[in-house]
C-alpha positions in Angstrom: 10.1 -7.8 7.7 6.7 -6.7 6.3 6.7 -8.6 3.2 7.6 -12.1 5.1 4.6 -11.4 7.5 2.9 -11.2 4.2 4.0 -14.5 3.2 3.8 -15.6 7.3 -0.7 -15.1 6.7 -0.7 -16.6 3.4 1.0 -19.7 4.9 -1.5 -19.6 8.2 -4.6 -17.9 6.3 -4.1 -19.3 2.6 -7.8 -19.5 1.7 -9.0 -16.5 4.5 -10.0 -13.2 2.7 -7.8 -10.7 3.4 -8.9 -7.2 1.2 -12.1 -7.3 0.1 -13.2 -4.1 -2.6 -15.4 -3.1 -5.4 -14.8 -4.8 -7.8 -13.3 -8.2 -6.0 -11.6 -9.7 -3.4 -8.1 -11.2 -2.8 -7.8 -13.9 -0.4 -4.1 -13.8 1.8 -2.6 -16.6 -0.6 -4.6 -14.7 -3.5 -2.7 -11.3 -2.3 0.7 -12.7 -2.0 0.8 -13.9 -5.6 -0.6 -10.6 -7.1 2.1 -8.6 -4.5 4.7 -11.2 -6.1 4.3 -9.8 -9.7 4.2 -6.6 -8.7 7.1 -7.0 -6.9 8.9 -9.0 -9.8 7.3 -6.1 -12.0 9.5 -3.0 -10.0 12.5 -5.4 -9.6 13.3 -4.8 -13.3 13.0 -1.2 -13.0 16.3 -1.5 -10.9 15.7 0.1 -8.7 18.5 1.6 -5.3 17.1 0.8 -1.7 14.4 3.8 -0.7 13.6 4.7 -4.3 10.1 7.0 -4.1 7.3 5.3 -5.7 4.4 7.2 -6.0 0.9 5.4 -5.3 -2.3 6.9 -6.8 -4.6 3.7 -6.2 -7.7 4.5 -3.9 -8.7 2.2 -1.3 -8.9 -0.8 -3.1 -7.3 -5.0 -3.5 -5.1 -2.8 -5.7 -4.0 -0.4 -3.3 -2.7 -3.5 -0.7 -1.0 -5.3 -4.0 1.4 -1.4 -5.1 2.1 -1.1 -1.5 2.9 -4.4 -0.4 5.1 -4.4 -3.5 7.2 -1.2 -2.8 7.9 -2.3 0.4 8.7 -5.8 -0.8 11.8 -4.4 -3.0 12.3 -1.9 0.4 11.1 1.3 -2.3 9.7 4.2 -0.6 5.8 4.2 -1.1 4.3 7.7 -1.1 0.5 7.4 -1.3 -1.5 10.2 -2.4 -4.8 11.4 -2.9 -5.9 9.6 -7.1 -7.8 12.8 -7.6 -5.9 15.8 -5.9 -2.5 17.5 -7.4 0.8 16.2 -6.5 1.9 18.2 -3.1 5.4 20.4 -3.9 7.1 18.6 -0.6 6.3 15.2 -2.3 7.7 16.6 -6.1 10.9 17.4 -3.9 11.5 13.8 -3.2 12.0 13.2 -7.2 10.3 9.7 -7.8 11.0 7.5 -10.3 7.6 5.7 -10.6 3.7 6.1 -10.3 0.8 4.3 -10.2 -2.2 5.3 -10.7 -5.1 6.1 -13.8 -4.4 7.8 -16.6 -5.2 11.1 -14.9 -3.2 10.8 -11.6 -0.2 9.6 -14.2 -0.1 12.4 -16.2 -0.3 15.1 -13.2 2.4 13.0 -11.9 4.3 13.4 -15.2 4.1 17.3 -14.8 5.1 17.7 -11.8 7.9 15.1 -11.6 10.3 14.8 -14.0 12.3 12.5 -13.4 9.7 9.6 -13.3 11.2 6.5 -15.2 8.2 4.9 -15.7 4.6 4.3 -14.8 1.8 1.7 -14.0 -1.8 1.9 -15.2 -4.3 0.9 -12.4 -8.1 1.8 -13.8 -11.6 1.2 -11.8 -12.2 -1.6 -14.4 -8.7 -3.5 -15.0 -6.5 -2.9 -11.8 -3.0 -3.3 -12.0 -1.9 -3.9 -15.4 1.5 -5.9 -15.0 3.1 -7.2 -17.5 4.1 -10.8 -17.0 1.7 -11.2 -14.1 2.7 -14.2 -12.0 6.0 -13.9 -12.5 7.7 -15.3 -9.3 9.5 -12.9 -7.3 13.4 -12.9 -6.1 13.2 -12.1 -2.9 17.1 -10.8 -2.3 17.6 -9.1 1.1 15.6 -8.2 4.1 13.9 -5.2 4.1 14.1 -3.4 8.0 15.3 -0.7 8.7 14.8 0.7 5.2 12.0 3.5 4.8 9.5 2.3 3.0 6.3 4.5 3.0 6.5 8.7 3.4 3.2 10.8 4.4 2.6 14.3 3.7 0.8 16.6 6.6 -1.8 18.9 5.2 0.0 21.9 6.5 -3.0 23.2 9.1 -0.4 23.5 11.8 2.8 24.6 9.9 4.4 24.1 6.8 3.5 21.4 4.8 5.9 17.9 5.9 7.1 14.7 4.9 7.8 12.0 7.4 9.9 8.5 6.5 8.7 5.1 8.0 11.0 2.5 8.4 9.7 -1.1 8.3 10.2 -1.8 11.1 8.4 1.1 12.9 5.4 0.7 10.7 5.3 -3.2 12.3 5.9 -1.9 15.9 2.6 1.3 16.1 0.6 -1.8 13.8 1.1 -4.2 17.2 0.9 -1.6 19.8 -2.5 -0.2 17.9 -4.1 -3.9 17.2 -2.9 -4.6 20.6 -4.5 -1.2 22.4 -7.8 -1.7 20.3 -8.1 -5.3 20.9 -8.6 -6.5 17.2 -8.7 -10.3 16.3 -8.0 -11.9 13.8 -12.1 -12.2 13.2 -12.6 -8.9 13.1 -13.4 -7.6 9.8 -11.9 -3.4 9.3 -13.8 -1.2 7.1 -11.5 1.9 5.5 -13.8 5.0 4.2 -10.5 7.4 4.0 -8.3 8.0 1.5 -4.6 5.7 2.0 -2.6 8.8 1.5 -1.5 9.8 5.6 0.4 8.0 8.2 -2.6 7.1 10.4 -4.3 5.2 7.7 -1.5 3.7 6.2 -1.4 2.2 9.8 -4.8 1.0 11.0 -6.3 0.1 7.1 -3.1 -1.4 6.1 -0.6 -2.4 8.3 -3.3 -3.4 11.2 -5.0 -5.8 9.2 -1.6 -7.3 8.1 -0.6 -7.9 11.3 -3.7 -9.5 12.8 -4.3 -11.7 9.4 -7.5 -9.9 9.8 -9.7 -8.5 6.5 -10.0 -5.3 5.5 -13.0 -3.7 3.2 -12.7 -1.2 0.9 -16.2 -1.4 -0.4 -17.7 2.3 -0.1 -21.3 2.1 -0.9 -21.8 -1.6 1.2 -22.8 -1.2 5.0 -22.9 -5.5 5.5 -18.8 -4.4 5.1 -18.9 -2.5 7.8 -17.1 -3.8 11.0 -18.7 -5.4 14.3 -19.3 -3.2 17.2 -16.4 -3.2 20.2 -17.3 -2.6 23.3 
C-alpha cells in the first residue's frame, strides 16, 4: 500500500520536490527511483515478511529512501536514534539488517548478534547502494504486514515496542492530514529525530499521503512551513 502510494505520487507529482535535506533534494520521481534501488538490494538479502530492519539514519532524504524501501519489501522498519545505544527492547526483536553510519553499525552489531548485513549511510555520500538503478520487482501488495516498530521511552512504565501495519499507518496519516488541514502545497519542516510513532506519522507518512514537501534542513529558517490559521 505504501509503495503503491509513493508510485502514484511519483506519477502525479513527478517533478515536485518530495524531500529536501542539508546535502540534496529529491523530487517524487527521484525518490521513487532511489527507493526502487534500495528495495531491490533488500530483496536480494532474501528476507521473509516482517523481517526487522534497523534504521539509524537522521532526518534526511536517505531516511525516506531506507524507510520506504523497507516498506516496499514488507520488512519491519525499526527507526532508532543514530547517536544513541540500541534499546534492549529493540535488540530483542533480533534485527537482521542495519543501516546507518559506521559508528552506529558498530553499536548495532554489538547489540544485535543476528545481523545478516549492514548498509553504510554517511553524511558525505548518503546511502551506499551497490548496483544503484537496478529494477525492483514488486512481488505482492503489502497491507496487513507490520512495516514499522517504534519503541516507547518508558517514562510512564517499562519501555515497549509498538508494531504497526501499512494499512494502519496510512489510516492515521490520512486522519492527521484531514484534522490539521494539510494541503499539497504545504511544506512540513522536520526538527526532531524519526525514532517514534508521531514523527513517522507526521513527517514521513502525512507528506506521502498529501503529496507535499518535507524539509529536513536543520539550520535553514527558509525551510519552515507557513503558519496556518
